[in-house]
C-alpha positions, -999 to 999 in steps of 0.1 A, spaced: -34 605 -541 -39 589 -508 -16 563 -497 -28 528 -505 -56 541 -527 -56 537 -565 -49 568 -586 -74 585 -610 -62 564 -640 -65 531 -621 -100 540 -609 -111 551 -644 -97 519 -660 -113 497 -634 -147 515 -639 -143 512 -677 -144 474 -672 -181 478 -665 -185 490 -701 -163 463 -716 -132 486 -719 -97 474 -713 -66 493 -701 -54 492 -737 -86 510 -749 -76 539 -726 -41 539 -740 -53 537 -776 -80 565 -774 -66 600 -769 -81 623 -743 -105 650 -755 -86 680 -767 -107 703 -746 -100 683 -715 -62 685 -722 -65 722 -725 -83 725 -692 -58 703 -674 -30 725 -688 -48 756 -676 -51 742 -640 -15 730 -641 -5 766 -651 -25 780 -622 -7 756 -599 28 766 -612 25 803 -619 21 819 -585 26 812 -548 19 779 -532 -11 794 -515 -26 803 -548 -18 768 -561 -34 751 -532 -65 773 -535 -68 767 -573 -65 730 -568 -87 728 -538 -116 744 -557 -116 713 -580 -122 691 -549 -148 715 -535 -168 715 -567 -171 677 -564 -181 676 -527 -216 665 -518 -212 686 -486 -208 718 -506 -229 712 -538 -266 712 -533 -282 681 -549 -249 662 -551 -217 670 -569 -204 657 -603 -194 621 -592 -227 617 -573 -247 629 -603 -228 607 -628 -232 577 -604 -269 584 -601 -273 586 -638 -255 553 -644 -276 536 -618 -308 551 -632 -300 546 -669 -279 514 -669 -288 498 -636 -251 499 -623 -251 504 -585 -229 532 -573 -208 507 -552 -198 490 -585 -187 523 -600 -154 524 -583 -143 557 -597 -175 576 -589 -179 558 -555 -144 567 -544 -147 603 -555 -181 607 -537 -163 599 -505 -127 612 -511 -137 646 -525 -157 654 -494 -125 649 -473 -103 667 -499 -127 697 -500 -116 706 -465 -80 710 -475 -84 747 -484 -101 754 -451 -73 737 -432 -46 756 -452 -64 789 -448 -69 784 -410 -31 778 -406 -16 801 -432 -40 829 -440 -25 850 -412 -21 883 -431 -41 903 -456 -15 894 -482 -18 856 -477 -56 859 -477 -54 878 -510 -33 850 -525 -58 823 -514 -86 843 -529 -67 849 -561 -60 812 -566 -97 803 -559 -109 830 -582 -86 819 -610 -98 784 -607 -134 795 -609 -127 816 -640 -112 785 -656 -141 763 -647 -174 780 -659 -164 783 -695 -152 755 -717 -139 734 -689 -172 736 -670 -189 722 -701 -166 693 -702 -168 683 -666 -204 691 -656 
């Protein structure tokens, strides 16, 4: 979370207000079981190996939501477009999607910055690639269906 910026939950609750949802609604309704399993999988990736693997596994999540890297716009952009098209809600009013469209482009560069500074040996390069590969393995299956 960037300093002075709301976290994911705050953004989601704020955006939920567009649909008549309250913070209590988010507390009352449990998360999807599949989403919880995917979050646990990514947490496991972040905790099981080296910090280079963890950064790579996490950075892939940011990269897959970067308009710079995903042709046609990434997840937040596509959801925002659909809400504008289908419900007439401008992207700037979709605080969660609008924030992620901007922030995830910046966050996607994290892995490149880390690699430039710390991928100084074949071993460290392999760790970064292993973390990225593990995240991609986690994504396309069930987790990919939930988030795309």
